[in-house]
All heavy atoms as TSV, in Angstrom:
chain	resi	resn	atom	element	x	y	z
A	1	MET	N	N	0.872	-1.163	-0.009
A	1	MET	CA	C	0.008	0.001	0.001
A	1	MET	C	C	0.919	1.221	-0.018
A	1	MET	O	O	1.776	1.368	0.804
A	1	MET	CB	C	-0.911	-0.052	1.259
A	1	MET	CG	C	-1.854	1.075	1.311
A	1	MET	SD	S	-2.860	1.088	2.799
A	1	MET	CE	C	-3.915	-0.330	2.529
A	2	SER	N	N	0.619	2.114	-0.894
A	2	SER	CA	C	1.464	3.313	-0.992
A	2	SER	C	C	0.943	4.355	0.029
A	2	SER	O	O	-0.142	4.279	0.527
A	2	SER	CB	C	1.470	3.904	-2.418
A	2	SER	OG	O	0.193	4.437	-2.679
A	3	LYS	N	N	1.783	5.407	0.251
A	3	LYS	CA	C	1.385	6.460	1.209
A	3	LYS	C	C	0.173	7.181	0.679
A	3	LYS	O	O	-0.666	7.622	1.473
A	3	LYS	CB	C	2.559	7.394	1.315
A	3	LYS	CG	C	2.259	8.444	2.396
A	3	LYS	CD	C	3.501	9.244	2.757
A	3	LYS	CE	C	3.181	10.333	3.708
A	3	LYS	NZ	N	3.855	10.264	4.954
A	4	ALA	N	N	0.002	7.292	-0.650
A	4	ALA	CA	C	-1.203	7.969	-1.140
A	4	ALA	C	C	-2.468	7.233	-0.810
A	4	ALA	O	O	-3.541	7.812	-0.704
A	4	ALA	CB	C	-1.068	8.104	-2.715
A	5	GLU	N	N	-2.426	5.912	-0.676
A	5	GLU	CA	C	-3.569	5.063	-0.375
A	5	GLU	C	C	-3.829	5.019	1.137
A	5	GLU	O	O	-4.922	4.591	1.586
A	5	GLU	CB	C	-3.424	3.675	-0.914
A	5	GLU	CG	C	-3.325	3.630	-2.424
A	5	GLU	CD	C	-2.961	2.233	-2.922
A	5	GLU	OE1	O	-3.155	1.297	-2.149
A	5	GLU	OE2	O	-2.540	2.122	-4.018
A	6	THR	N	N	-2.862	5.431	1.973
A	6	THR	CA	C	-2.982	5.315	3.418
A	6	THR	C	C	-3.781	6.553	3.914
A	6	THR	O	O	-3.464	7.684	3.571
A	6	THR	CB	C	-1.602	5.271	4.031
A	6	THR	OG1	O	-0.845	4.277	3.486
A	6	THR	CG2	C	-1.712	5.066	5.562
A	7	PRO	N	N	-4.794	6.322	4.750
A	7	PRO	CA	C	-5.534	7.489	5.290
A	7	PRO	C	C	-4.677	8.371	6.147
A	7	PRO	O	O	-3.734	7.924	6.744
A	7	PRO	CB	C	-6.715	6.874	6.042
A	7	PRO	CG	C	-6.230	5.456	6.276
A	7	PRO	CD	C	-5.284	5.103	5.266
A	8	GLU	N	N	-5.042	9.665	6.193
A	8	GLU	CA	C	-4.316	10.602	7.010
A	8	GLU	C	C	-4.839	10.607	8.401
A	8	GLU	O	O	-6.052	10.525	8.630
A	8	GLU	CB	C	-4.425	12.015	6.446
A	8	GLU	CG	C	-3.691	12.157	5.087
A	8	GLU	CD	C	-2.205	11.961	5.168
A	8	GLU	OE1	O	-1.587	12.420	6.155
A	8	GLU	OE2	O	-1.663	11.298	4.261
A	9	PHE	N	N	-3.993	10.635	9.395
A	9	PHE	CA	C	-4.388	10.695	10.766
A	9	PHE	C	C	-3.922	11.985	11.402
A	9	PHE	O	O	-2.895	12.556	10.998
A	9	PHE	CB	C	-3.784	9.500	11.550
A	9	PHE	CG	C	-4.250	8.153	11.086
A	9	PHE	CD1	C	-3.479	7.393	10.214
A	9	PHE	CD2	C	-5.462	7.681	11.486
A	9	PHE	CE1	C	-3.923	6.161	9.801
A	9	PHE	CE2	C	-5.914	6.436	11.051
A	9	PHE	CZ	C	-5.161	5.675	10.223
A	10	LYS	N	N	-4.681	12.440	12.404
A	10	LYS	CA	C	-4.348	13.672	13.116
A	10	LYS	C	C	-4.018	13.375	14.563
A	10	LYS	O	O	-4.495	12.426	15.138
A	10	LYS	CB	C	-5.529	14.629	13.033
A	10	LYS	CG	C	-5.837	15.135	11.674
A	10	LYS	CD	C	-7.003	16.139	11.743
A	10	LYS	CE	C	-7.240	16.840	10.394
A	10	LYS	NZ	N	-7.642	15.991	9.319
A	11	LYS	N	N	-3.157	14.186	15.158
A	11	LYS	CA	C	-2.804	14.044	16.552
A	11	LYS	C	C	-4.070	14.105	17.438
A	11	LYS	O	O	-4.898	15.013	17.186
A	11	LYS	CB	C	-1.833	15.116	16.970
A	11	LYS	CG	C	-1.236	14.923	18.356
A	11	LYS	CD	C	-0.175	15.903	18.675
A	11	LYS	CE	C	0.361	15.709	20.000
A	11	LYS	NZ	N	1.509	16.558	20.316
A	12	GLY	N	N	-4.202	13.198	18.333
A	12	GLY	CA	C	-5.382	13.127	19.234
A	12	GLY	C	C	-6.514	12.296	18.690
A	12	GLY	O	O	-7.527	12.079	19.358
A	13	GLN	N	N	-6.424	11.838	17.465
A	13	GLN	CA	C	-7.531	10.991	16.816
A	13	GLN	C	C	-7.559	9.624	17.494
A	13	GLN	O	O	-6.500	9.032	17.753
A	13	GLN	CB	C	-7.268	10.898	15.337
A	13	GLN	CG	C	-8.312	10.128	14.633
A	13	GLN	CD	C	-8.099	10.073	13.118
A	13	GLN	OE1	O	-7.155	10.735	12.623
A	13	GLN	NE2	N	-8.934	9.331	12.405
A	14	ARG	N	N	-8.712	9.116	17.766
A	14	ARG	CA	C	-8.878	7.771	18.280
A	14	ARG	C	C	-8.761	6.779	17.168
A	14	ARG	O	O	-9.333	6.916	16.107
A	14	ARG	CB	C	-10.300	7.627	18.958
A	14	ARG	CG	C	-10.494	8.501	20.147
A	14	ARG	CD	C	-9.771	8.071	21.379
A	14	ARG	NE	N	-10.258	6.738	21.778
A	14	ARG	CZ	C	-9.647	5.979	22.634
A	14	ARG	NH1	N	-8.535	6.312	23.209
A	14	ARG	NH2	N	-10.130	4.790	22.987
A	15	VAL	N	N	-7.942	5.714	17.423
A	15	VAL	CA	C	-7.702	4.653	16.415
A	15	VAL	C	C	-7.691	3.333	17.089
A	15	VAL	O	O	-7.578	3.149	18.297
A	15	VAL	CB	C	-6.360	4.910	15.700
A	15	VAL	CG1	C	-6.366	6.207	14.892
A	15	VAL	CG2	C	-5.210	4.934	16.669
A	16	THR	N	N	-7.759	2.243	16.246
A	16	THR	CA	C	-7.489	0.856	16.686
A	16	THR	C	C	-6.284	0.474	15.871
A	16	THR	O	O	-6.083	0.872	14.773
A	16	THR	CB	C	-8.661	-0.051	16.399
A	16	THR	OG1	O	-8.971	-0.044	15.002
A	16	THR	CG2	C	-9.887	0.387	17.204
A	17	PHE	N	N	-5.500	-0.396	16.484
A	17	PHE	CA	C	-4.292	-0.910	15.790
A	17	PHE	C	C	-3.993	-2.318	16.202
A	17	PHE	O	O	-4.410	-2.777	17.261
A	17	PHE	CB	C	-3.091	0.006	16.034
A	17	PHE	CG	C	-2.672	0.171	17.460
A	17	PHE	CD1	C	-1.612	-0.561	17.993
A	17	PHE	CD2	C	-3.358	1.033	18.293
A	17	PHE	CE1	C	-1.210	-0.424	19.278
A	17	PHE	CE2	C	-2.985	1.188	19.642
A	17	PHE	CZ	C	-1.899	0.476	20.101
A	18	GLN	N	N	-3.371	-3.025	15.342
A	18	GLN	CA	C	-3.109	-4.432	15.495
A	18	GLN	C	C	-1.671	-4.647	15.875
A	18	GLN	O	O	-0.745	-4.063	15.275
A	18	GLN	CB	C	-3.393	-5.207	14.289
A	18	GLN	CG	C	-3.190	-6.675	14.335
A	18	GLN	CD	C	-3.515	-7.380	13.037
A	18	GLN	OE1	O	-3.723	-6.727	11.991
A	18	GLN	NE2	N	-3.553	-8.684	13.052
A	19	ILE	N	N	-1.334	-5.457	16.928
A	19	ILE	CA	C	-0.006	-5.848	17.219
A	19	ILE	C	C	0.113	-7.377	17.108
A	19	ILE	O	O	-0.836	-8.051	17.361
A	19	ILE	CB	C	0.422	-5.354	18.636
A	19	ILE	CG1	C	-0.452	-5.906	19.711
A	19	ILE	CG2	C	0.491	-3.846	18.686
A	19	ILE	CD1	C	0.032	-5.632	21.104
A	20	VAL	N	N	1.262	-7.834	16.635
A	20	VAL	CA	C	1.509	-9.243	16.408
A	20	VAL	C	C	2.754	-9.581	17.161
A	20	VAL	O	O	3.713	-8.847	17.193
A	20	VAL	CB	C	1.661	-9.538	14.916
A	20	VAL	CG1	C	1.885	-11.009	14.663
A	20	VAL	CG2	C	0.487	-9.019	14.117
A	21	SER	N	N	2.777	-10.757	17.846
A	21	SER	CA	C	3.968	-11.200	18.544
A	21	SER	C	C	5.078	-11.453	17.532
A	21	SER	O	O	4.791	-11.716	16.350
A	21	SER	CB	C	3.646	-12.515	19.338
A	21	SER	OG	O	3.515	-13.606	18.445
A	22	PRO	N	N	6.341	-11.364	17.972
A	22	PRO	CA	C	7.480	-11.515	17.031
A	22	PRO	C	C	7.448	-12.773	16.246
A	22	PRO	O	O	7.845	-12.845	15.077
A	22	PRO	CB	C	8.678	-11.445	17.928
A	22	PRO	CG	C	8.222	-10.691	19.154
A	22	PRO	CD	C	6.801	-11.050	19.310
A	23	LYS	N	N	6.945	-13.881	16.808
A	23	LYS	CA	C	6.921	-15.128	16.080
A	23	LYS	C	C	5.618	-15.335	15.409
A	23	LYS	O	O	5.364	-16.367	14.771
A	23	LYS	CB	C	7.184	-16.299	17.045
A	23	LYS	CG	C	8.622	-16.283	17.608
A	23	LYS	CD	C	8.848	-17.460	18.496
A	23	LYS	CE	C	10.306	-17.367	19.025
A	23	LYS	NZ	N	10.602	-18.504	19.837
A	24	GLY	N	N	4.695	-14.371	15.428
A	24	GLY	CA	C	3.436	-14.474	14.755
A	24	GLY	C	C	2.425	-15.418	15.408
A	24	GLY	O	O	1.474	-15.859	14.774
A	25	LEU	N	N	2.657	-15.792	16.684
A	25	LEU	CA	C	1.773	-16.762	17.292
A	25	LEU	C	C	0.463	-16.113	17.869
A	25	LEU	O	O	-0.512	-16.829	18.006
A	25	LEU	CB	C	2.547	-17.412	18.499
A	25	LEU	CG	C	3.794	-18.186	18.051
A	25	LEU	CD1	C	4.559	-18.698	19.262
A	25	LEU	CD2	C	3.455	-19.307	17.120
A	26	SER	N	N	0.473	-14.829	18.105
A	26	SER	CA	C	-0.691	-14.233	18.627
A	26	SER	C	C	-0.853	-12.803	18.060
A	26	SER	O	O	0.095	-12.183	17.697
A	26	SER	CB	C	-0.725	-14.112	20.179
A	26	SER	OG	O	0.353	-13.266	20.573
A	27	GLN	N	N	-2.099	-12.400	17.942
A	27	GLN	CA	C	-2.400	-11.073	17.441
A	27	GLN	C	C	-3.405	-10.447	18.401
A	27	GLN	O	O	-4.191	-11.107	19.058
A	27	GLN	CB	C	-3.102	-11.136	16.056
A	27	GLN	CG	C	-2.284	-11.717	14.953
A	27	GLN	CD	C	-2.994	-11.771	13.621
A	27	GLN	OE1	O	-4.095	-11.298	13.539
A	27	GLN	NE2	N	-2.336	-12.367	12.671
A	28	GLU	N	N	-3.324	-9.142	18.549
A	28	GLU	CA	C	-4.153	-8.429	19.477
A	28	GLU	C	C	-4.512	-7.071	18.849
A	28	GLU	O	O	-3.697	-6.407	18.220
A	28	GLU	CB	C	-3.422	-8.215	20.789
A	28	GLU	CG	C	-4.307	-7.707	21.910
A	28	GLU	CD	C	-3.588	-7.657	23.234
A	28	GLU	OE1	O	-2.445	-8.167	23.322
A	28	GLU	OE2	O	-4.144	-7.126	24.183
A	29	VAL	N	N	-5.752	-6.616	19.014
A	29	VAL	CA	C	-6.186	-5.346	18.542
A	29	VAL	C	C	-6.376	-4.467	19.768
A	29	VAL	O	O	-7.079	-4.840	20.719
A	29	VAL	CB	C	-7.525	-5.481	17.761
A	29	VAL	CG1	C	-8.021	-4.076	17.344
A	29	VAL	CG2	C	-7.324	-6.364	16.523
A	30	LEU	N	N	-5.748	-3.310	19.722
A	30	LEU	CA	C	-5.812	-2.366	20.806
A	30	LEU	C	C	-6.415	-1.022	20.345
A	30	LEU	O	O	-6.362	-0.677	19.161
A	30	LEU	CB	C	-4.417	-2.066	21.346
A	30	LEU	CG	C	-3.645	-3.241	21.929
A	30	LEU	CD1	C	-2.218	-2.800	22.262
A	30	LEU	CD2	C	-4.319	-3.760	23.148
A	31	LYS	N	N	-6.993	-0.278	21.264
A	31	LYS	CA	C	-7.487	1.069	21.005
A	31	LYS	C	C	-6.578	2.101	21.613
A	31	LYS	O	O	-5.990	1.881	22.676
A	31	LYS	CB	C	-8.948	1.223	21.604
A	31	LYS	CG	C	-9.926	0.302	20.915
A	31	LYS	CD	C	-11.296	0.557	21.506
A	31	LYS	CE	C	-12.285	-0.374	20.819
A	31	LYS	NZ	N	-13.658	-0.220	21.369
A	32	GLY	N	N	-6.411	3.220	20.963
A	32	GLY	CA	C	-5.574	4.249	21.469
A	32	GLY	C	C	-5.728	5.595	20.812
A	32	GLY	O	O	-6.686	5.815	20.053
A	33	THR	N	N	-4.844	6.535	21.113
A	33	THR	CA	C	-4.858	7.860	20.587
A	33	THR	C	C	-3.550	8.180	19.871
A	33	THR	O	O	-2.508	7.871	20.405
A	33	THR	CB	C	-5.082	8.906	21.767
A	33	THR	OG1	O	-6.242	8.466	22.510
A	33	THR	CG2	C	-5.275	10.282	21.217
A	34	VAL	N	N	-3.626	8.774	18.733
A	34	VAL	CA	C	-2.445	9.153	17.945
A	34	VAL	C	C	-1.685	10.237	18.693
A	34	VAL	O	O	-2.216	11.238	19.036
A	34	VAL	CB	C	-2.834	9.637	16.527
A	34	VAL	CG1	C	-1.590	10.082	15.753
A	34	VAL	CG2	C	-3.575	8.526	15.805
A	35	SER	N	N	-0.357	9.979	18.944
A	35	SER	CA	C	0.478	10.989	19.568
A	35	SER	C	C	1.472	11.644	18.543
A	35	SER	O	O	1.859	12.762	18.750
A	35	SER	CB	C	1.196	10.437	20.782
A	35	SER	OG	O	2.034	9.335	20.406
A	36	ASP	N	N	1.816	10.880	17.500
A	36	ASP	CA	C	2.692	11.416	16.428
A	36	ASP	C	C	2.228	10.721	15.133
A	36	ASP	O	O	2.566	9.580	14.924
A	36	ASP	CB	C	4.151	11.140	16.736
A	36	ASP	CG	C	5.064	11.722	15.676
A	36	ASP	OD1	O	4.598	12.410	14.774
A	36	ASP	OD2	O	6.277	11.492	15.783
A	37	PRO	N	N	1.483	11.404	14.252
A	37	PRO	CA	C	1.000	10.778	13.055
A	37	PRO	C	C	2.059	10.373	12.003
A	37	PRO	O	O	1.761	9.577	11.205
A	37	PRO	CB	C	0.020	11.795	12.482
A	37	PRO	CG	C	0.346	13.102	13.121
A	37	PRO	CD	C	1.042	12.804	14.380
A	38	ASP	N	N	3.256	10.912	12.077
A	38	ASP	CA	C	4.268	10.584	11.132
A	38	ASP	C	C	5.627	10.494	11.783
A	38	ASP	O	O	6.381	11.520	11.756
A	38	ASP	CB	C	4.292	11.561	9.948
A	38	ASP	CG	C	5.198	11.078	8.798
A	38	ASP	OD1	O	5.505	9.908	8.755
A	38	ASP	OD2	O	5.601	11.953	7.995
A	39	SER	N	N	5.974	9.394	12.389
A	39	SER	CA	C	7.235	9.268	13.058
A	39	SER	C	C	8.325	8.699	12.191
A	39	SER	O	O	9.393	8.405	12.591
A	39	SER	CB	C	7.089	8.480	14.332
A	39	SER	OG	O	6.737	7.150	14.066
A	40	GLY	N	N	8.045	8.542	10.909
A	40	GLY	CA	C	9.028	8.054	9.907
A	40	GLY	C	C	8.957	6.644	9.597
A	40	GLY	O	O	8.448	5.795	10.380
A	41	ARG	N	N	9.481	6.245	8.472
A	41	ARG	CA	C	9.583	4.902	7.978
A	41	ARG	C	C	8.253	4.140	7.974
A	41	ARG	O	O	8.144	2.946	8.241
A	41	ARG	CB	C	10.582	4.074	8.784
A	41	ARG	CG	C	11.984	4.581	8.639
A	41	ARG	CD	C	12.964	3.629	9.247
A	41	ARG	NE	N	14.305	4.162	9.002
A	41	ARG	CZ	C	15.401	3.371	8.983
A	41	ARG	NH1	N	15.266	2.149	9.226
A	41	ARG	NH2	N	16.537	3.884	8.784
A	42	GLY	N	N	7.179	4.841	7.666
A	42	GLY	CA	C	5.832	4.191	7.561
A	42	GLY	C	C	5.197	3.918	8.873
A	42	GLY	O	O	4.201	3.178	8.942
A	43	ARG	N	N	5.753	4.470	9.948
A	43	ARG	CA	C	5.215	4.238	11.302
A	43	ARG	C	C	4.531	5.491	11.858
A	43	ARG	O	O	4.778	6.571	11.405
A	43	ARG	CB	C	6.298	3.692	12.209
A	43	ARG	CG	C	6.817	2.361	11.850
A	43	ARG	CD	C	7.814	1.858	12.894
A	43	ARG	NE	N	8.278	0.542	12.567
A	43	ARG	CZ	C	7.870	-0.563	13.153
A	43	ARG	NH1	N	6.936	-0.474	14.080
A	43	ARG	NH2	N	8.349	-1.736	12.843
A	44	MET	N	N	3.814	5.250	12.913
A	44	MET	CA	C	3.251	6.362	13.671
A	44	MET	C	C	3.250	6.027	15.154
A	44	MET	O	O	3.399	4.820	15.469
A	44	MET	CB	C	1.846	6.711	13.193
A	44	MET	CG	C	0.899	5.600	13.317
A	44	MET	SD	S	-0.649	5.851	12.441
A	44	MET	CE	C	-1.306	7.273	13.179
A	45	LYS	N	N	3.170	6.960	16.034
A	45	LYS	CA	C	3.181	6.683	17.485
A	45	LYS	C	C	1.701	6.800	17.949
A	45	LYS	O	O	1.020	7.730	17.718
A	45	LYS	CB	C	4.070	7.660	18.277
A	45	LYS	CG	C	5.488	7.405	17.876
A	45	LYS	CD	C	6.419	8.134	18.821
A	45	LYS	CE	C	7.840	7.810	18.362
A	45	LYS	NZ	N	8.847	8.233	19.288
A	46	VAL	N	N	1.345	5.751	18.763
A	46	VAL	CA	C	0.030	5.656	19.317
A	46	VAL	C	C	0.122	5.293	20.744
A	46	VAL	O	O	0.845	4.362	21.120
A	46	VAL	CB	C	-0.833	4.560	18.568
A	46	VAL	CG1	C	-2.235	4.425	19.146
A	46	VAL	CG2	C	-0.893	4.884	17.019
A	47	LYS	N	N	-0.637	6.000	21.575
A	47	LYS	CA	C	-0.673	5.717	23.032
A	47	LYS	C	C	-1.968	4.976	23.283
A	47	LYS	O	O	-3.045	5.411	22.971
A	47	LYS	CB	C	-0.660	6.998	23.857
A	47	LYS	CG	C	0.328	7.028	24.966
A	47	LYS	CD	C	0.406	8.302	25.653
A	47	LYS	CE	C	1.851	8.603	25.860
A	47	LYS	NZ	N	2.068	9.728	26.724
A	48	ASP	N	N	-1.847	3.744	23.848
A	48	ASP	CA	C	-3.072	2.970	24.153
A	48	ASP	C	C	-3.768	3.523	25.416
A	48	ASP	O	O	-3.277	4.429	26.052
A	48	ASP	CB	C	-2.777	1.502	24.242
A	48	ASP	CG	C	-2.041	1.086	25.493
A	48	ASP	OD1	O	-1.584	1.956	26.271
A	48	ASP	OD2	O	-1.917	-0.113	25.733
A	49	ASP	N	N	-4.938	2.982	25.708
A	49	ASP	CA	C	-5.719	3.428	26.842
A	49	ASP	C	C	-5.051	3.288	28.190
A	49	ASP	O	O	-5.276	3.942	29.135
A	49	ASP	CB	C	-7.079	2.757	26.879
A	49	ASP	CG	C	-7.915	3.119	25.621
A	49	ASP	OD1	O	-7.661	4.229	25.066
A	49	ASP	OD2	O	-8.770	2.310	25.239
A	50	ALA	N	N	-4.050	2.349	28.273
A	50	ALA	CA	C	-3.346	2.152	29.506
A	50	ALA	C	C	-2.134	3.048	29.670
A	50	ALA	O	O	-1.420	3.071	30.655
A	50	ALA	CB	C	-2.805	0.703	29.606
A	51	GLY	N	N	-1.838	3.854	28.602
A	51	GLY	CA	C	-0.745	4.852	28.646
A	51	GLY	C	C	0.569	4.358	28.019
A	51	GLY	O	O	1.508	5.064	28.031
A	52	ASP	N	N	0.579	3.082	27.491
A	52	ASP	CA	C	1.800	2.570	26.919
A	52	ASP	C	C	1.808	3.104	25.427
A	52	ASP	O	O	0.815	3.255	24.752
A	52	ASP	CB	C	1.724	1.014	26.873
A	52	ASP	CG	C	1.685	0.424	28.220
A	52	ASP	OD1	O	2.381	0.931	29.088
A	52	ASP	OD2	O	0.985	-0.577	28.424
A	53	GLU	N	N	3.033	3.328	24.945
A	53	GLU	CA	C	3.195	3.930	23.600
A	53	GLU	C	C	3.736	2.815	22.632
A	53	GLU	O	O	4.637	2.099	22.970
A	53	GLU	CB	C	4.139	5.115	23.637
A	53	GLU	CG	C	4.150	5.819	22.266
A	53	GLU	CD	C	4.816	7.218	22.446
A	53	GLU	OE1	O	6.022	7.305	22.491
A	53	GLU	OE2	O	4.006	8.149	22.450
A	54	PHE	N	N	3.096	2.758	21.493
A	54	PHE	CA	C	3.421	1.790	20.446
A	54	PHE	C	C	3.762	2.575	19.177
A	54	PHE	O	O	3.344	3.698	19.002
A	54	PHE	CB	C	2.253	0.883	20.154
A	54	PHE	CG	C	1.894	-0.017	21.301
A	54	PHE	CD1	C	1.048	0.347	22.306
A	54	PHE	CD2	C	2.455	-1.315	21.405
A	54	PHE	CE1	C	0.701	-0.419	23.363
A	54	PHE	CE2	C	2.123	-2.115	22.448
A	54	PHE	CZ	C	1.273	-1.734	23.445
A	55	SER	N	N	4.496	1.887	18.254
A	55	SER	CA	C	4.855	2.491	16.996
A	55	SER	C	C	4.486	1.563	15.900
A	55	SER	O	O	5.344	0.925	15.206
A	55	SER	CB	C	6.373	2.787	16.891
A	55	SER	OG	O	6.753	3.762	17.857
A	56	PRO	N	N	3.165	1.344	15.651
A	56	PRO	CA	C	2.696	0.443	14.611
A	56	PRO	C	C	2.901	1.066	13.197
A	56	PRO	O	O	3.075	2.254	13.038
A	56	PRO	CB	C	1.226	0.286	14.894
A	56	PRO	CG	C	0.821	1.568	15.499
A	56	PRO	CD	C	2.009	1.992	16.323
A	57	PHE	N	N	3.013	0.131	12.176
A	57	PHE	CA	C	3.036	0.606	10.869
A	57	PHE	C	C	1.653	1.259	10.529
A	57	PHE	O	O	0.633	0.803	11.030
A	57	PHE	CB	C	3.289	-0.512	9.885
A	57	PHE	CG	C	4.714	-0.979	9.873
A	57	PHE	CD1	C	5.068	-2.191	10.499
A	57	PHE	CD2	C	5.680	-0.281	9.244
A	57	PHE	CE1	C	6.347	-2.567	10.503
A	57	PHE	CE2	C	6.993	-0.640	9.224
A	57	PHE	CZ	C	7.328	-1.833	9.886
A	58	ARG	N	N	1.671	2.290	9.703
A	58	ARG	CA	C	0.424	3.029	9.396
A	58	ARG	C	C	-0.631	2.107	8.764
A	58	ARG	O	O	-1.804	2.223	9.028
A	58	ARG	CB	C	0.732	4.117	8.410
A	58	ARG	CG	C	1.577	5.246	8.994
A	58	ARG	CD	C	1.879	6.319	7.947
A	58	ARG	NE	N	0.720	6.965	7.542
A	58	ARG	CZ	C	0.154	8.038	8.130
A	58	ARG	NH1	N	0.648	8.506	9.223
A	58	ARG	NH2	N	-0.945	8.596	7.654
A	59	LYS	N	N	-0.149	1.058	8.009
A	59	LYS	CA	C	-1.144	0.174	7.379
A	59	LYS	C	C	-1.880	-0.688	8.374
A	59	LYS	O	O	-2.948	-1.252	8.080
A	59	LYS	CB	C	-0.453	-0.655	6.327
A	59	LYS	CG	C	0.564	-1.665	6.889
A	59	LYS	CD	C	1.203	-2.437	5.725
A	59	LYS	CE	C	2.234	-3.451	6.263
A	59	LYS	NZ	N	2.856	-4.174	5.193
A	60	HIS	N	N	-1.394	-0.813	9.607
A	60	HIS	CA	C	-2.089	-1.600	10.683
A	60	HIS	C	C	-3.014	-0.769	11.534
A	60	HIS	O	O	-3.618	-1.311	12.432
A	60	HIS	CB	C	-1.032	-2.307	11.550
A	60	HIS	CG	C	-0.233	-3.312	10.816
A	60	HIS	ND1	N	-0.756	-4.456	10.277
A	60	HIS	CD2	C	1.087	-3.346	10.527
A	60	HIS	CE1	C	0.210	-5.122	9.686
A	60	HIS	NE2	N	1.336	-4.490	9.832
A	61	VAL	N	N	-3.119	0.554	11.253
A	61	VAL	CA	C	-3.901	1.466	12.082
A	61	VAL	C	C	-5.188	1.820	11.340
A	61	VAL	O	O	-5.188	2.099	10.103
A	61	VAL	CB	C	-3.136	2.713	12.364
A	61	VAL	CG1	C	-3.956	3.698	13.195
A	61	VAL	CG2	C	-1.839	2.348	13.122
A	62	ARG	N	N	-6.322	1.757	12.038
A	62	ARG	CA	C	-7.633	2.127	11.444
A	62	ARG	C	C	-8.318	3.174	12.354
A	62	ARG	O	O	-8.172	3.127	13.593
A	62	ARG	CB	C	-8.512	0.876	11.401
A	62	ARG	CG	C	-7.953	-0.290	10.623
A	62	ARG	CD	C	-8.054	-0.051	9.122
A	62	ARG	NE	N	-7.542	-1.183	8.391
A	62	ARG	CZ	C	-6.389	-1.208	7.768
A	62	ARG	NH1	N	-5.582	-0.190	7.763
A	62	ARG	NH2	N	-5.992	-2.229	7.069
A	63	ALA	N	N	-9.075	4.058	11.718
A	63	ALA	CA	C	-9.819	5.021	12.538
A	63	ALA	C	C	-10.862	4.313	13.354
A	63	ALA	O	O	-11.503	3.356	12.866
A	63	ALA	CB	C	-10.418	6.024	11.597
A	64	ALA	N	N	-11.051	4.739	14.587
A	64	ALA	CA	C	-12.046	4.108	15.463
A	64	ALA	C	C	-13.398	4.696	15.308
A	64	ALA	O	O	-13.603	5.788	14.865
A	64	ALA	CB	C	-11.582	4.223	16.887
């Protein structure tokens, strides 16, 4: 998916994102808030509801 096809996100926007274990054995969908919509290399920073910060790839993030 190219950057042109990726939806734009704004700081403070509520999103859901998927995280996968390193060996691909488990997947989890979390809800959070965008803290940095473009942190480089196709990633963004998202803070989940518990306050932990993640850097998922933009293609794994969906608007809530």
